N, CA, C and O atoms as CSV, one atom per row, in Angstrom:
chain,resi,resn,atom,element,x,y,z
A,1,MET,N,N,0.632,-1.097,-0.100
A,1,MET,CA,C,0.200,0.079,0.212
A,1,MET,C,C,0.793,1.187,0.188
A,1,MET,O,O,1.590,1.433,1.093
A,2,ILE,N,N,0.501,2.381,-1.114
A,2,ILE,CA,C,1.231,3.377,-0.837
A,2,ILE,C,C,0.639,4.274,0.217
A,2,ILE,O,O,-0.583,4.372,0.334
A,3,ARG,N,N,1.461,4.914,0.969
A,3,ARG,CA,C,0.975,5.848,1.717
A,3,ARG,C,C,1.285,7.411,1.353
A,3,ARG,O,O,2.402,7.915,1.233
A,4,LEU,N,N,0.056,8.031,1.212
A,4,LEU,CA,C,0.386,9.598,0.653
A,4,LEU,C,C,0.653,10.380,2.109
A,4,LEU,O,O,0.259,10.184,3.259
A,5,TYR,N,N,1.642,11.499,1.386
A,5,TYR,CA,C,1.692,12.470,2.560
A,5,TYR,C,C,-0.020,13.130,3.208
A,5,TYR,O,O,-1.033,13.323,2.537
A,6,ASP,N,N,0.131,13.290,4.314
A,6,ASP,CA,C,-1.226,13.667,5.017
A,6,ASP,C,C,-0.560,15.081,5.704
A,6,ASP,O,O,0.184,15.093,6.685
A,7,PRO,N,N,-1.006,16.228,4.957
A,7,PRO,CA,C,-0.455,17.710,5.773
A,7,PRO,C,C,-1.008,17.740,7.018
A,7,PRO,O,O,-0.348,18.270,7.911
A,8,THR,N,N,-2.219,17.225,7.298
A,8,THR,CA,C,-2.893,17.210,8.531
A,8,THR,C,C,-2.544,16.497,9.778
A,8,THR,O,O,-2.838,16.788,10.937
A,9,ALA,N,N,-1.777,15.389,9.257
A,9,ALA,CA,C,-1.365,14.588,10.179
A,9,ALA,C,C,-0.407,15.328,11.177
A,9,ALA,O,O,-0.585,15.199,12.388
A,10,GLU,N,N,0.392,15.938,10.782
A,10,GLU,CA,C,1.455,16.649,11.933
A,10,GLU,C,C,0.873,17.529,12.891
A,10,GLU,O,O,1.042,17.360,14.099
A,11,PRO,N,N,0.104,18.587,12.350
A,11,PRO,CA,C,-0.549,19.527,13.098
A,11,PRO,C,C,-1.685,18.738,14.047
A,11,PRO,O,O,-2.036,19.121,15.163
A,12,ARG,N,N,-2.062,17.830,13.514
A,12,ARG,CA,C,-2.845,17.085,14.623
A,12,ARG,C,C,-2.432,16.492,15.953
A,12,ARG,O,O,-2.991,16.495,17.050
A,13,ALA,N,N,-0.828,15.780,15.357
A,13,ALA,CA,C,-0.122,15.089,16.602
A,13,ALA,C,C,0.363,16.259,17.276
A,13,ALA,O,O,0.789,15.922,18.381
A,14,ILE,N,N,0.480,17.513,17.074
A,14,ILE,CA,C,1.132,18.895,17.807
A,14,ILE,C,C,0.137,19.095,18.727
A,14,ILE,O,O,0.402,19.135,19.929
A,15,ALA,N,N,-1.253,19.258,18.202
A,15,ALA,CA,C,-2.254,19.477,18.808
A,15,ALA,C,C,-2.453,18.687,20.123
A,15,ALA,O,O,-2.563,19.107,21.275
A,16,ALA,N,N,-2.468,17.481,19.655
A,16,ALA,CA,C,-2.638,16.307,20.809
A,16,ALA,C,C,-1.964,16.590,21.831
A,16,ALA,O,O,-2.448,16.702,22.957
A,17,HIS,N,N,-0.481,16.772,21.470
A,17,HIS,CA,C,0.352,16.816,22.486
A,17,HIS,C,C,0.609,18.241,23.298
A,17,HIS,O,O,1.207,18.295,24.373
A,18,LEU,N,N,0.113,19.267,22.673
A,18,LEU,CA,C,0.069,20.424,23.464
A,18,LEU,C,C,-1.023,21.062,23.978
A,18,LEU,O,O,-0.894,22.109,24.613
A,19,ALA,N,N,-2.424,20.389,23.714
A,19,ALA,CA,C,-3.705,20.797,24.296
A,19,ALA,C,C,-3.784,20.651,25.590
A,19,ALA,O,O,-4.464,21.446,26.239
A,20,PRO,N,N,-3.223,19.790,26.100
A,20,PRO,CA,C,-3.333,19.471,27.625
A,20,PRO,C,C,-2.599,20.425,28.298
A,20,PRO,O,O,-3.118,20.799,29.349
A,21,ARG,N,N,-1.442,20.977,27.973
A,21,ARG,CA,C,-0.436,21.829,28.316
A,21,ARG,C,C,-1.239,23.330,28.371
A,21,ARG,O,O,-1.153,24.055,29.362
A,22,LEU,N,N,-1.946,23.654,27.300
A,22,LEU,CA,C,-2.300,24.740,27.129
A,22,LEU,C,C,-3.531,24.697,28.142
A,22,LEU,O,O,-3.657,25.586,28.984
A,23,THR,N,N,-4.289,23.814,28.056
A,23,THR,CA,C,-5.530,24.041,29.061
A,23,THR,C,C,-4.899,23.951,30.568
A,23,THR,O,O,-5.665,24.402,31.420
A,24,SER,N,N,-3.820,23.523,30.994
A,24,SER,CA,C,-3.155,23.772,32.392
A,24,SER,C,C,-2.887,25.034,32.387
A,24,SER,O,O,-3.179,25.581,33.450
A,25,LEU,N,N,-2.347,25.850,31.429
A,25,LEU,CA,C,-1.816,26.985,31.532
A,25,LEU,C,C,-3.023,27.721,31.686
A,25,LEU,O,O,-3.232,28.243,32.781
A,26,GLN,N,N,-3.772,27.836,30.857
A,26,GLN,CA,C,-5.275,28.611,31.078
A,26,GLN,C,C,-5.802,28.437,32.550
A,26,GLN,O,O,-6.020,29.368,33.326
A,27,GLY,N,N,-5.966,27.144,32.803
A,27,GLY,CA,C,-6.441,27.072,34.218
A,27,GLY,C,C,-5.502,27.581,35.684
A,27,GLY,O,O,-5.886,27.784,36.835
A,28,LYS,N,N,-4.274,27.664,35.118
A,28,LYS,CA,C,-3.188,28.450,36.000
A,28,LYS,C,C,-3.491,30.030,36.188
A,28,LYS,O,O,-3.405,30.669,37.237
A,29,ARG,N,N,-3.830,30.450,35.033
A,29,ARG,CA,C,-4.271,31.739,34.581
A,29,ARG,C,C,-5.616,32.177,35.325
A,29,ARG,O,O,-5.800,33.271,35.858
A,30,ILE,N,N,-6.590,31.035,35.255
A,30,ILE,CA,C,-7.910,31.131,35.898
A,30,ILE,C,C,-7.502,31.341,37.477
A,30,ILE,O,O,-7.896,32.257,38.200
A,31,GLY,N,N,-6.779,30.465,37.769
A,31,GLY,CA,C,-6.339,30.398,39.291
A,31,GLY,C,C,-5.782,31.727,39.673
A,31,GLY,O,O,-6.253,32.221,40.697
A,32,ILE,N,N,-4.978,32.310,39.113
A,32,ILE,CA,C,-4.402,33.888,39.408
A,32,ILE,C,C,-5.578,34.538,39.741
A,32,ILE,O,O,-5.803,34.922,40.889
A,33,LEU,N,N,-6.525,34.725,38.597
A,33,LEU,CA,C,-7.521,35.417,38.790
A,33,LEU,C,C,-8.494,35.348,39.577
A,33,LEU,O,O,-9.235,36.289,39.862
A,34,ASP,N,N,-8.578,34.061,40.050
A,34,ASP,CA,C,-9.603,33.600,41.366
A,34,ASP,C,C,-8.989,34.228,42.355
A,34,ASP,O,O,-9.581,35.200,42.824
A,35,ASN,N,N,-8.094,33.973,42.741
A,35,ASN,CA,C,-7.191,34.676,44.009
A,35,ASN,C,C,-7.124,35.943,44.287
A,35,ASN,O,O,-7.150,36.355,45.447
A,36,GLY,N,N,-7.000,36.943,42.931
A,36,GLY,CA,C,-7.046,38.234,42.695
A,36,GLY,C,C,-8.862,38.708,43.471
A,36,GLY,O,O,-9.060,39.660,44.225
A,37,ILE,N,N,-9.937,37.698,42.972
A,37,ILE,CA,C,-11.082,38.070,43.338
A,37,ILE,C,C,-11.209,37.681,44.938
A,37,ILE,O,O,-11.891,38.244,45.794
A,38,ARG,N,N,-10.439,36.672,45.056
A,38,ARG,CA,C,-10.650,36.172,46.667
A,38,ARG,C,C,-10.123,37.080,47.532
A,38,ARG,O,O,-10.764,37.422,48.525
A,39,TYR,N,N,-9.002,37.535,47.283
A,39,TYR,CA,C,-8.472,38.400,48.201
A,39,TYR,C,C,-8.953,40.176,47.947
A,39,TYR,O,O,-8.354,41.156,48.389
A,40,LYS,N,N,-9.934,40.164,47.286
A,40,LYS,CA,C,-10.730,41.515,47.088
A,40,LYS,C,C,-9.635,42.355,46.005
A,40,LYS,O,O,-9.967,43.525,45.814
A,41,GLN,N,N,-8.871,42.077,45.563
A,41,GLN,CA,C,-7.821,42.726,44.369
A,41,GLN,C,C,-8.480,43.284,43.347
A,41,GLN,O,O,-8.415,44.451,42.960
A,42,LEU,N,N,-9.362,42.060,42.766
A,42,LEU,CA,C,-10.207,42.074,41.274
A,42,LEU,C,C,-11.438,42.136,41.475
A,42,LEU,O,O,-11.963,41.547,42.420
A,43,LYS,N,N,-12.156,42.922,40.546
A,43,LYS,CA,C,-13.652,43.007,40.542
A,43,LYS,C,C,-14.118,41.397,40.364
A,43,LYS,O,O,-13.590,40.484,39.730
A,44,PRO,N,N,-15.229,41.437,41.124
A,44,PRO,CA,C,-15.533,39.629,41.283
A,44,PRO,C,C,-16.501,39.177,39.835
A,44,PRO,O,O,-16.870,38.026,39.601
A,45,ASP,N,N,-16.744,40.195,39.104
A,45,ASP,CA,C,-17.645,39.909,37.881
A,45,ASP,C,C,-16.976,39.586,36.904
A,45,ASP,O,O,-17.727,39.313,35.968
A,46,ILE,N,N,-15.779,39.465,36.616
A,46,ILE,CA,C,-14.725,39.439,35.526
A,46,ILE,C,C,-14.966,38.361,35.032
A,46,ILE,O,O,-15.164,37.462,35.849
A,47,ASP,N,N,-15.049,38.006,33.600
A,47,ASP,CA,C,-14.773,36.516,32.742
A,47,ASP,C,C,-13.539,36.308,32.958
A,47,ASP,O,O,-12.740,36.958,32.285
A,48,LYS,N,N,-13.127,35.521,33.775
A,48,LYS,CA,C,-11.708,34.792,33.962
A,48,LYS,C,C,-11.471,33.908,32.611
A,48,LYS,O,O,-10.421,33.997,31.975
A,49,SER,N,N,-12.244,33.285,32.337
A,49,SER,CA,C,-11.723,32.731,30.942
A,49,SER,C,C,-11.088,33.459,29.838
A,49,SER,O,O,-9.941,33.207,29.471
A,50,TYR,N,N,-11.897,34.446,29.255
A,50,TYR,CA,C,-11.921,35.384,28.643
A,50,TYR,C,C,-10.364,36.040,28.801
A,50,TYR,O,O,-9.550,36.116,27.881
A,51,TYR,N,N,-10.164,36.471,30.132
A,51,TYR,CA,C,-9.052,37.313,30.493
A,51,TYR,C,C,-7.890,36.244,30.163
A,51,TYR,O,O,-6.875,36.588,29.556
A,52,ALA,N,N,-8.043,35.319,30.474
A,52,ALA,CA,C,-6.888,33.769,30.792
A,52,ALA,C,C,-6.438,33.893,29.053
A,52,ALA,O,O,-5.277,34.142,28.729
A,53,SER,N,N,-7.424,33.703,28.144
A,53,SER,CA,C,-7.380,33.514,26.987
A,53,SER,C,C,-6.284,34.674,26.290
A,53,SER,O,O,-5.369,34.436,25.502
A,54,VAL,N,N,-6.665,35.873,26.803
A,54,VAL,CA,C,-6.403,36.906,26.283
A,54,VAL,C,C,-4.649,37.240,26.760
A,54,VAL,O,O,-3.722,37.600,26.035
A,55,ILE,N,N,-4.660,37.016,27.927
A,55,ILE,CA,C,-3.143,37.121,28.382
A,55,ILE,C,C,-2.458,36.209,27.668
A,55,ILE,O,O,-1.464,36.697,27.130
A,56,ILE,N,N,-2.626,35.068,27.468
A,56,ILE,CA,C,-1.905,33.687,27.148
A,56,ILE,C,C,-1.697,34.303,25.463
A,56,ILE,O,O,-0.609,34.747,25.097
A,57,ALA,N,N,-2.678,34.255,24.719
A,57,ALA,CA,C,-2.576,34.739,23.291
A,57,ALA,C,C,-1.634,35.978,23.053
A,57,ALA,O,O,-0.720,36.061,22.233
A,58,ALA,N,N,-1.976,36.725,23.770
A,58,ALA,CA,C,-0.905,38.320,23.701
A,58,ALA,C,C,0.691,37.898,23.917
A,58,ALA,O,O,1.666,38.135,23.204
A,59,LEU,N,N,0.584,37.210,25.122
A,59,LEU,CA,C,2.123,36.945,25.555
A,59,LEU,C,C,3.012,35.882,24.557
A,59,LEU,O,O,4.222,35.844,24.333
A,60,GLU,N,N,1.761,34.936,23.994
A,60,GLU,CA,C,2.405,33.911,23.338
A,60,GLU,C,C,3.001,34.684,21.736
A,60,GLU,O,O,4.018,34.353,21.127
A,61,GLY,N,N,2.109,35.663,21.385
A,61,GLY,CA,C,2.424,36.088,20.146
A,61,GLY,C,C,3.181,37.051,20.274
A,61,GLY,O,O,3.657,37.469,19.218
A,62,ALA,N,N,3.585,37.762,21.549
A,62,ALA,CA,C,4.524,38.844,21.639
A,62,ALA,C,C,5.850,37.995,21.544
A,62,ALA,O,O,6.754,38.388,20.806
A,63,ILE,N,N,5.957,37.031,22.157
A,63,ILE,CA,C,7.189,36.141,22.365
A,63,ILE,C,C,7.533,35.764,20.900
A,63,ILE,O,O,8.665,35.995,20.475
A,64,MET,N,N,6.615,35.207,20.138
A,64,MET,CA,C,6.784,34.928,19.015
A,64,MET,C,C,7.652,36.117,17.903
A,64,MET,O,O,8.759,36.048,17.369
A,65,MET,N,N,6.873,36.884,17.878
A,65,MET,CA,C,7.352,38.203,17.224
A,65,MET,C,C,8.610,38.348,17.617
A,65,MET,O,O,9.490,38.103,16.792
A,66,SER,N,N,9.004,38.811,19.061
A,66,SER,CA,C,10.254,39.039,19.335
A,66,SER,C,C,11.402,38.299,19.043
A,66,SER,O,O,12.509,38.766,18.774
A,67,LYS,N,N,11.010,36.852,19.127
A,67,LYS,CA,C,11.999,35.636,18.594
A,67,LYS,C,C,12.440,36.063,17.131
A,67,LYS,O,O,13.608,36.078,16.742
A,68,LEU,N,N,11.493,36.357,16.491
A,68,LEU,CA,C,11.481,36.523,14.995
A,68,LEU,C,C,12.356,37.965,14.917
A,68,LEU,O,O,13.437,37.971,14.329
A,69,ARG,N,N,11.975,38.834,15.366
A,69,ARG,CA,C,12.728,40.016,14.915
A,69,ARG,C,C,13.962,40.342,15.725
A,69,ARG,O,O,14.686,41.312,15.500
A,70,GLY,N,N,14.171,39.306,16.846
A,70,GLY,CA,C,15.634,39.340,17.449
A,70,GLY,C,C,15.696,40.491,18.495
A,70,GLY,O,O,16.787,40.920,18.870
A,71,ASN,N,N,14.650,40.932,18.911
A,71,ASN,CA,C,14.425,42.132,19.981
A,71,ASN,C,C,13.113,41.499,21.005
A,71,ASN,O,O,12.434,40.477,20.908
A,72,ASN,N,N,13.125,42.558,21.947
A,72,ASN,CA,C,11.767,42.385,22.699
A,72,ASN,C,C,10.937,43.715,22.825
A,72,ASN,O,O,10.453,44.181,23.857
A,73,ASP,N,N,10.879,44.221,21.555
A,73,ASP,CA,C,10.203,45.268,21.515
A,73,ASP,C,C,8.986,45.212,21.458
A,73,ASP,O,O,8.315,46.146,21.897
A,74,ASP,N,N,8.435,44.158,20.932
A,74,ASP,CA,C,6.863,43.619,20.661
A,74,ASP,C,C,6.597,43.097,22.054
A,74,ASP,O,O,5.555,43.511,22.564
A,75,THR,N,N,7.351,42.252,22.783
A,75,THR,CA,C,6.948,41.942,24.241
A,75,THR,C,C,6.922,42.729,25.095
A,75,THR,O,O,6.331,42.392,26.121
A,76,LYS,N,N,7.531,44.062,25.036
A,76,LYS,CA,C,7.175,45.231,26.065
A,76,LYS,C,C,6.176,46.082,25.627
A,76,LYS,O,O,5.744,46.927,26.412
A,77,ARG,N,N,5.730,45.997,24.478
A,77,ARG,CA,C,4.546,46.631,23.880
A,77,ARG,C,C,3.083,45.916,24.562
A,77,ARG,O,O,2.023,46.435,24.911
A,78,VAL,N,N,3.518,44.627,24.568
A,78,VAL,CA,C,2.307,43.781,24.768
A,78,VAL,C,C,1.954,43.594,26.078
A,78,VAL,O,O,0.831,43.286,26.479
A,79,ILE,N,N,3.225,43.845,26.933
A,79,ILE,CA,C,2.917,43.810,28.375
A,79,ILE,C,C,2.377,45.236,28.993
A,79,ILE,O,O,1.728,45.266,30.039
A,80,GLN,N,N,2.650,46.198,28.379
A,80,GLN,CA,C,2.299,47.549,28.395
A,80,GLN,C,C,0.918,47.742,28.148
A,80,GLN,O,O,0.292,48.535,28.851
A,81,HIS,N,N,0.248,46.977,27.038
A,81,HIS,CA,C,-1.065,46.791,26.692
A,81,HIS,C,C,-2.002,46.141,27.653
A,81,HIS,O,O,-3.139,46.559,27.870
A,82,LEU,N,N,-1.412,44.995,28.272
A,82,LEU,CA,C,-2.016,44.278,29.154
A,82,LEU,C,C,-2.056,44.834,30.554
A,82,LEU,O,O,-2.942,44.483,31.334
A,83,GLU,N,N,-1.073,45.733,30.907
A,83,GLU,CA,C,-1.278,46.020,32.074
A,83,GLU,C,C,-2.352,47.435,31.912
A,83,GLU,O,O,-3.038,47.700,32.899
A,84,ASN,N,N,-2.447,48.070,31.025
A,84,ASN,CA,C,-3.285,49.084,31.030
A,84,ASN,C,C,-4.905,48.384,31.057
A,84,ASN,O,O,-5.748,48.829,31.836
A,85,GLN,N,N,-5.188,47.324,30.173
A,85,GLN,CA,C,-6.327,46.377,30.167
A,85,GLN,C,C,-6.860,46.068,31.448
A,85,GLN,O,O,-7.996,46.167,31.911
A,86,LEU,N,N,-5.520,45.576,32.026
A,86,LEU,CA,C,-6.104,44.739,33.494
A,86,LEU,C,C,-6.170,45.779,34.315
A,86,LEU,O,O,-6.531,45.380,35.422
A,87,LYS,N,N,-5.971,47.058,34.294
A,87,LYS,CA,C,-6.160,48.020,35.289
A,87,LYS,C,C,-7.908,48.322,35.387
A,87,LYS,O,O,-8.392,48.694,36.456
A,88,ASP,N,N,-8.322,48.223,34.794
A,88,ASP,CA,C,-9.742,48.434,34.617
A,88,ASP,C,C,-10.777,47.170,35.748
A,88,ASP,O,O,-11.923,47.264,36.189
A,89,LEU,N,N,-9.772,46.126,35.885
A,89,LEU,CA,C,-10.170,44.921,36.605
A,89,LEU,C,C,-9.743,45.192,38.067
A,89,LEU,O,O,-10.113,44.322,38.854
A,90,VAL,N,N,-9.123,46.099,38.528
A,90,VAL,CA,C,-8.667,46.015,39.692
A,90,VAL,C,C,-9.698,46.681,40.447
A,90,VAL,O,O,-10.540,47.243,39.747
A,91,LEU,N,N,-9.872,46.775,41.884
A,91,LEU,CA,C,-10.550,46.969,42.415
A,91,LEU,C,C,-10.026,48.616,43.576
A,91,LEU,O,O,-10.823,49.071,44.397
């Protein structure tokens, strides 16, 4: 039997390997936000899943961009943006 190259096979394998790690990372970020709410540092009605996803995606994207460009300018910009955005959540 001739096996043809399946371009979707590798991404599926990578996703299967990394999905649990991403779930864990998001859970840890949600835990940090939970602690902020518990200790009355953050507003209690925030969408924790939303902010956890935004934080992870923004930082991961910024890290990738910084690595490709060979400097950390993008990471600094994204951190500044996240700090400004998250100020609205603080009590």
